[in-house]
C-alpha positions as CSV (number, residue, x, y, z in Angstrom):
1,M,0.0,0.0,0.0
2,A,1.3,3.4,-1.0
3,K,1.8,6.7,0.9
4,V,1.2,10.0,-0.9
5,L,2.1,13.6,-0.1
6,V,0.0,16.4,-1.6
7,I,1.7,19.8,-1.5
8,G,-0.6,22.9,-1.0
9,S,-3.4,24.2,1.2
10,G,-6.4,25.1,-0.9
11,G,-9.6,23.6,-2.3
12,R,-7.7,22.1,-5.2
13,E,-5.4,20.3,-2.8
14,H,-8.4,19.1,-0.7
15,A,-9.9,17.6,-3.8
16,I,-6.6,16.0,-4.9
17,A,-6.2,14.5,-1.4
18,W,-9.8,13.3,-1.5
19,A,-9.2,11.6,-4.8
20,F,-6.1,9.9,-3.6
21,S,-7.9,8.8,-0.4
22,K,-10.4,6.8,-2.5
23,S,-7.6,4.8,-4.2
24,L,-7.5,1.1,-3.3
25,E,-3.7,1.4,-3.6
26,V,-3.2,4.2,-1.1
27,E,-2.8,3.5,2.5
28,K,-2.2,7.1,3.8
29,V,-2.4,10.7,2.4
30,F,-0.5,13.6,3.9
31,V,-0.9,17.3,2.9
32,A,1.7,20.0,3.5
33,P,0.6,22.3,4.9
34,G,-3.0,21.7,4.1
35,N,-5.9,23.2,6.1
36,P,-8.2,21.8,8.8
37,G,-11.0,21.0,6.5
38,M,-8.8,18.3,4.9
39,E,-8.5,16.3,8.1
40,D,-11.3,14.0,6.9
41,V,-9.0,12.6,4.1
42,A,-5.4,13.4,5.1
43,E,-2.9,14.1,7.9
44,L,-1.7,17.7,7.9
45,I,2.1,18.3,7.9
46,N,3.2,21.8,8.9
47,I,5.7,22.5,6.1
48,N,5.6,25.4,3.7
49,V,5.2,24.6,0.0
50,N,8.5,26.3,-0.8
51,D,10.6,24.7,1.9
52,F,12.0,22.0,-0.4
53,D,14.6,20.7,2.0
54,A,12.0,20.1,4.7
55,L,9.6,18.4,2.2
56,I,12.4,16.2,0.9
57,S,13.4,15.2,4.4
58,F,9.8,14.3,5.3
59,V,9.3,12.2,2.1
60,K,12.5,10.3,2.8
61,T,11.8,9.8,6.5
62,N,8.2,8.6,5.9
63,D,8.8,6.5,2.8
64,I,6.4,8.5,0.6
65,D,5.8,6.8,-2.7
66,L,4.5,9.8,-4.7
67,T,4.4,13.5,-4.1
68,F,1.8,15.5,-6.0
69,V,2.3,19.3,-6.3
70,G,-0.9,21.4,-6.3
71,P,0.0,25.1,-6.6
72,E,2.1,26.8,-9.2
73,D,4.6,28.6,-7.0
74,P,6.7,25.6,-6.0
75,L,6.6,24.2,-9.5
76,V,7.9,27.4,-11.0
77,N,10.5,27.5,-8.3
78,G,11.8,24.1,-9.2
79,I,10.5,21.6,-6.7
80,V,10.3,18.8,-9.2
81,D,13.9,19.3,-10.2
82,K,15.0,19.1,-6.5
83,F,12.9,16.0,-5.8
84,E,14.2,14.2,-8.9
85,E,17.8,15.0,-8.0
86,E,17.1,13.1,-4.9
87,G,15.6,10.2,-6.8
88,L,12.1,10.9,-5.5
89,K,8.9,10.4,-7.5
90,I,6.9,13.6,-7.9
91,F,4.0,14.6,-10.2
92,G,4.4,17.9,-11.9
93,P,6.6,19.8,-14.5
94,K,10.2,20.8,-14.0
95,A,10.9,24.5,-13.7
96,N,11.9,24.9,-17.3
97,A,8.5,23.6,-18.3
98,A,6.4,25.3,-15.6
99,I,7.6,28.6,-17.1
100,L,4.6,28.1,-19.4
101,E,2.6,29.6,-16.5
102,G,5.5,31.4,-14.8
103,S,5.9,33.8,-17.7
104,K,3.0,34.9,-19.8
105,A,5.5,36.4,-22.2
106,F,7.2,33.0,-22.7
107,S,3.9,31.3,-23.2
108,K,2.8,33.8,-25.9
109,E,6.2,33.5,-27.6
110,M,5.8,29.7,-27.7
111,M,2.3,30.0,-29.2
112,K,3.5,32.5,-31.8
113,K,6.5,30.3,-32.7
114,Y,4.6,27.1,-33.1
115,G,1.4,28.4,-34.7
116,I,-0.9,27.8,-31.7
117,P,-4.0,30.0,-32.0
118,T,-4.2,32.9,-29.5
119,A,-5.0,36.6,-29.3
120,K,-2.6,39.1,-31.0
121,Y,-0.3,40.6,-28.4
122,E,2.8,42.7,-27.6
123,T,5.1,42.5,-24.6
124,F,6.5,45.6,-22.7
125,T,9.0,46.3,-19.9
126,D,8.8,50.1,-20.3
127,F,5.7,51.9,-19.2
128,E,6.0,54.8,-21.7
129,K,6.3,52.4,-24.6
130,A,3.2,50.4,-23.3
131,K,1.4,53.7,-23.0
132,A,2.1,54.7,-26.5
133,Y,1.0,51.3,-27.8
134,L,-2.3,51.4,-25.8
135,E,-3.1,54.8,-27.1
136,K,-3.3,53.3,-30.6
137,Q,-5.4,50.2,-29.7
138,E,-9.1,49.5,-29.8
139,M,-10.9,49.0,-26.5
140,P,-11.6,46.9,-24.5
141,I,-8.1,45.4,-24.2
142,V,-6.5,42.8,-22.0
143,L,-3.5,43.5,-19.7
144,K,-1.6,40.5,-18.3
145,A,1.1,40.5,-15.6
146,D,3.9,38.4,-16.9
147,G,4.6,36.6,-13.6
148,L,2.5,34.7,-11.1
149,A,-0.3,36.7,-9.5
150,A,-2.5,34.0,-7.9
151,G,-4.9,34.1,-10.8
152,K,-5.6,37.8,-10.4
153,G,-3.0,39.2,-12.8
154,V,-5.4,39.7,-15.8
155,I,-7.2,43.0,-16.3
156,I,-9.8,43.6,-18.9
157,A,-9.7,47.4,-19.5
158,Q,-12.9,48.8,-20.9
159,N,-11.4,52.1,-22.0
160,L,-8.1,53.9,-22.5
161,E,-8.1,55.6,-19.1
162,D,-8.7,52.2,-17.3
163,A,-6.0,50.6,-19.4
164,L,-3.4,53.3,-18.6
165,T,-4.2,53.3,-14.9
166,N,-3.8,49.5,-14.6
167,A,-0.7,49.5,-16.7
168,R,0.9,52.1,-14.4
169,L,-0.2,50.1,-11.3
170,M,1.4,47.0,-12.6
171,M,4.6,48.3,-14.3
172,V,5.4,51.4,-12.1
173,E,3.7,50.9,-8.7
174,G,4.4,47.2,-8.3
175,K,0.9,45.8,-8.1
176,F,1.0,42.0,-7.9
177,N,4.4,42.2,-6.2
178,G,6.3,42.9,-9.3
179,A,4.6,40.2,-11.4
180,G,3.5,43.0,-13.8
181,N,6.9,44.6,-14.3
182,T,6.8,42.9,-17.7
183,L,3.3,43.4,-19.2
184,V,1.6,41.5,-22.0
185,I,-1.0,43.5,-23.8
186,E,-3.5,41.4,-25.8
187,E,-6.4,42.0,-28.1
188,Y,-9.8,41.4,-26.4
189,L,-11.5,38.2,-27.6
190,E,-15.2,37.6,-27.5
191,G,-16.7,34.2,-27.1
192,E,-17.3,31.3,-24.6
193,E,-14.6,30.3,-22.3
194,F,-13.8,26.8,-21.2
195,S,-11.0,24.9,-19.4
196,L,-9.4,21.9,-21.0
197,L,-7.1,20.0,-18.6
198,A,-4.9,17.0,-19.5
199,F,-2.5,14.6,-18.1
200,V,0.8,15.0,-20.1
201,K,4.0,13.1,-20.4
202,D,6.3,14.4,-23.1
203,E,4.2,14.4,-26.4
204,N,1.5,12.2,-24.9
205,V,-1.7,14.2,-24.0
206,F,-4.6,12.5,-22.2
207,P,-7.5,15.0,-21.9
208,M,-10.0,15.3,-19.2
209,Q,-13.6,16.4,-19.4
210,I,-13.9,20.1,-19.9
211,A,-15.2,22.5,-17.2
212,Q,-16.2,26.2,-17.1
213,D,-14.8,28.6,-14.5
214,H,-16.4,31.9,-13.4
215,K,-13.5,34.4,-13.0
216,R,-15.3,37.7,-12.1
217,A,-16.2,38.4,-8.5
218,Y,-19.9,39.2,-9.0
219,D,-23.0,38.1,-10.8
220,N,-23.3,38.7,-14.6
221,D,-19.5,38.7,-14.8
222,K,-19.1,42.0,-13.0
223,G,-16.2,43.1,-10.8
224,E,-12.5,42.2,-10.7
225,N,-11.0,39.0,-11.9
226,T,-10.5,36.5,-9.1
227,G,-8.9,33.0,-8.8
228,G,-12.3,31.6,-9.6
229,M,-15.8,32.0,-8.0
230,G,-17.3,28.7,-9.1
231,A,-17.2,25.9,-11.8
232,Y,-19.1,23.1,-13.3
233,T,-18.6,20.1,-15.5
234,P,-19.5,18.9,-18.2
235,V,-20.1,22.0,-20.4
236,T,-22.7,20.6,-22.7
237,H,-23.2,23.8,-24.8
238,I,-19.5,23.7,-26.0
239,P,-19.6,21.4,-29.1
240,E,-17.4,18.3,-29.3
241,S,-15.9,19.8,-32.4
242,A,-14.5,22.7,-30.4
243,I,-13.1,20.4,-27.8
244,N,-11.3,18.4,-30.4
245,E,-10.0,21.6,-32.0
246,A,-8.6,22.7,-28.7
247,L,-7.0,19.3,-28.2
248,E,-5.5,19.0,-31.7
249,K,-4.5,22.6,-32.4
250,V,-3.6,23.7,-28.8
251,M,-2.8,21.0,-26.3
252,K,-1.0,18.4,-28.4
253,P,1.0,21.0,-30.4
254,M,2.1,22.7,-27.1
255,A,3.2,19.4,-25.6
256,K,5.2,18.6,-28.8
257,A,6.6,22.2,-28.9
258,M,7.9,21.8,-25.3
259,V,9.7,18.6,-26.3
260,C,11.2,20.4,-29.3
261,E,12.5,23.1,-26.9
262,S,14.0,20.4,-24.6
263,R,11.5,21.4,-22.0
264,N,9.7,18.1,-21.9
265,Y,6.4,18.5,-19.9
266,Q,5.1,16.1,-17.4
267,G,2.1,16.6,-15.1
268,I,-1.2,18.5,-15.5
269,L,-1.4,21.0,-18.4
270,Y,-4.3,23.4,-18.1
271,G,-5.5,25.1,-21.3
272,G,-7.7,28.2,-20.9
273,M,-9.7,28.3,-24.1
274,M,-12.1,30.8,-25.8
275,L,-14.5,29.6,-28.5
276,T,-14.7,32.6,-30.8
277,K,-16.4,33.2,-34.2
278,N,-13.0,32.4,-35.7
279,G,-12.6,29.1,-33.9
280,V,-10.8,28.2,-30.6
281,K,-8.2,30.6,-29.3
282,T,-5.8,30.0,-26.3
283,I,-6.2,32.4,-23.4
284,E,-3.6,30.9,-21.2
285,F,-1.7,27.9,-20.0
286,N,-1.3,26.8,-16.4
287,C,1.2,24.2,-15.2
288,R,-1.1,22.5,-12.7
289,F,-4.8,21.7,-11.9
290,G,-7.0,24.7,-12.1
291,D,-8.8,25.9,-9.0
292,P,-11.9,25.6,-8.8
293,E,-12.1,23.3,-11.9
294,T,-10.3,20.5,-10.0
295,E,-13.0,20.3,-7.4
296,V,-15.7,19.3,-10.0
297,I,-13.5,17.4,-12.5
298,L,-12.1,15.0,-9.9
299,Q,-15.7,14.3,-8.6
300,A,-16.6,13.2,-12.1
301,L,-13.4,11.1,-12.7
302,C,-13.9,7.4,-12.8
303,G,-10.6,5.5,-12.2
304,D,-8.0,5.1,-9.6
305,F,-6.3,8.5,-9.3
306,Y,-3.1,7.1,-7.8
307,K,-2.7,4.6,-10.6
308,I,-3.5,7.2,-13.2
309,C,-0.7,9.4,-11.9
310,Q,1.7,6.5,-11.7
311,D,0.9,5.4,-15.3
312,V,1.4,9.0,-16.6
313,L,4.8,9.3,-14.9
314,D,5.8,5.9,-16.2
315,G,4.9,6.7,-19.8
316,K,1.9,4.4,-19.9
317,K,-1.6,5.2,-21.1
318,P,-3.8,5.8,-18.0
319,E,-7.2,4.2,-17.8
320,Y,-10.0,6.6,-16.7
321,S,-13.4,7.9,-17.8
322,F,-16.0,10.4,-16.5
323,D,-19.5,9.6,-15.1
324,D,-22.8,10.9,-16.5
325,N,-23.6,13.4,-13.7
326,T,-23.2,17.1,-13.6
327,Y,-21.1,18.7,-10.8
328,L,-21.4,22.4,-9.9
329,G,-19.6,24.2,-7.2
330,V,-19.9,27.6,-5.6
331,V,-17.0,29.5,-4.0
332,M,-17.8,31.3,-0.8
333,A,-15.3,34.1,-0.4
334,S,-14.3,36.8,2.1
335,T,-16.5,39.9,1.7
336,N,-13.8,42.1,0.1
337,Y,-12.2,39.5,-2.0
338,P,-10.1,39.8,-4.2
339,A,-9.0,43.2,-2.8
340,S,-8.5,41.7,0.7
341,S,-9.3,38.6,2.7
342,T,-10.7,37.9,6.1
343,K,-9.3,35.8,9.0
344,G,-11.1,34.8,12.1
345,A,-14.8,35.2,11.2
346,L,-16.9,32.3,12.4
347,I,-18.6,30.0,9.9
348,E,-21.6,28.0,11.1
349,N,-23.4,24.9,9.7
350,I,-20.6,23.7,7.4
351,N,-21.1,20.1,8.6
352,E,-24.9,20.4,8.1
353,S,-24.5,21.6,4.5
354,S,-23.4,19.8,1.4
355,P,-22.2,16.2,1.5
356,C,-19.2,17.5,-0.6
357,I,-17.4,20.6,0.5
358,F,-13.8,21.4,-0.2
359,H,-12.0,23.8,2.1
360,M,-10.1,26.6,0.4
361,G,-9.1,28.8,3.3
362,T,-10.4,27.8,6.7
363,A,-9.0,27.6,10.2
364,K,-10.3,25.5,13.1
365,K,-10.5,26.3,16.8
366,E,-12.3,24.3,19.5
367,G,-14.2,22.4,16.8
368,K,-15.4,25.4,15.0
369,Y,-14.4,26.7,11.6
370,Y,-13.3,30.3,10.8
371,T,-12.3,32.2,7.7
372,N,-8.6,32.2,6.9
373,G,-8.2,33.6,3.4
374,G,-9.8,35.1,0.3
375,R,-11.6,32.1,-1.1
376,V,-12.9,30.1,1.9
377,L,-15.2,27.2,0.8
378,F,-16.1,25.4,-2.3
379,V,-19.7,24.0,-1.9
380,S,-20.8,21.5,-4.6
381,G,-23.9,19.8,-5.8
382,K,-24.3,16.8,-8.0
383,G,-27.2,16.2,-10.3
384,K,-28.5,14.5,-13.4
385,N,-28.3,17.8,-15.2
386,I,-27.1,21.4,-14.7
387,Q,-30.3,22.6,-13.0
388,E,-30.4,19.8,-10.5
389,A,-26.7,20.3,-9.7
390,Y,-27.3,24.1,-9.3
391,D,-30.3,23.6,-7.0
392,R,-28.4,21.2,-4.7
393,A,-25.3,23.3,-4.6
394,Y,-27.2,26.5,-3.7
395,R,-29.4,24.8,-1.2
396,S,-26.2,23.8,0.6
397,V,-24.7,27.3,0.3
398,K,-27.7,28.9,1.9
399,K,-27.4,26.7,5.0
400,I,-23.9,28.0,5.7
401,K,-23.9,31.2,7.9
402,S,-21.2,33.8,8.2
403,D,-21.2,37.6,8.3
404,S,-18.0,37.7,6.3
405,L,-18.7,35.6,3.2
406,F,-20.3,36.3,-0.2
407,Y,-20.8,34.2,-3.3
408,R,-22.1,34.5,-6.9
409,S,-25.7,33.3,-7.4
410,D,-25.3,32.6,-11.2
411,I,-22.8,29.7,-11.4
412,G,-23.8,27.6,-14.4
413,F,-26.3,30.1,-15.9
414,K,-24.6,30.0,-19.3
415,A,-25.2,26.3,-19.5
416,M,-28.8,26.6,-18.4
417,R,-29.4,29.2,-21.2
418,G,-27.8,26.7,-23.6
């Protein structure tokens, strides 16, 4: 029987730990550092995700068979390289492949070089040059911080004043902790977004069922971009032809391109897609499971998650499928998220709510849960169709009480409209 370590602390990692806990081949799951909501499926280990030496020591001391990395930071910082140097089995891309997410500029350059469809763009390191470029562009326009910004580094500017203000905030005033010192400016694309994730090993791409995330903070896609306010799967109004186009023209070509660049990819490759009137365009690549897409996709996954991961790493074709249900989840976030987060606000009735809740940012004291971050809970519902899943998820959401949480009420509405 195997022992697994999951690295991370959010809802994504809770879902990953939950998936491993169901494996017939797994004896024990650890999460570092985790959060108290995960204690139903894993043992928490108080080690920071970027403390590679301590993590390696724990893995060796406890005879861990597989380490799975949830968040992007340690991947971009080279955790896989460090583990493999020690002869340890770890699921995720090396630093020279994780740069696909670590640098938006690199990602766009790769798409341009290898003919992968995406929005037209330019990259800037000088604000005055970015300003001169923006003054000649049509609005709205998209501004992307080059580096990691916890899913918040994308601004859709509706007018020139908005664009210049945000470009200055990123490039001059250090918004996103310097991630926007290099700025990618893209044309604004219109269409329907969807997330296509895949298990990847070198040129081998094994796709998962698509999901749809809701990035904006408020109903009707209003407010700032967030890390994600809810998700559902499957996305039945995206035609199979578009999914195949995304797989054949985006995901497989990028995996092959990374091999050509001696940056062989292994792990989860996330493709953020837009179905436009001119076909599928790539919005972004991430080097790990999306959050909150993971929380619904892994519920739908049929197959032994541990064996799937082992087979991918070993260069074998993994065996898995997806069930016929619809899964929809709602993020309950701190009142001022994404501008700020809340710590220490009481959350009541969690255990009386949904049979499936993933904790994104909670703390626990004397048996009670409290807020401990921006996104706090992912509350999901399962149904035979999108309406049934929606009804069950929101019924559960409404049972949870806290003065410091808010949520969108329209997760899945695009699917209901068809």
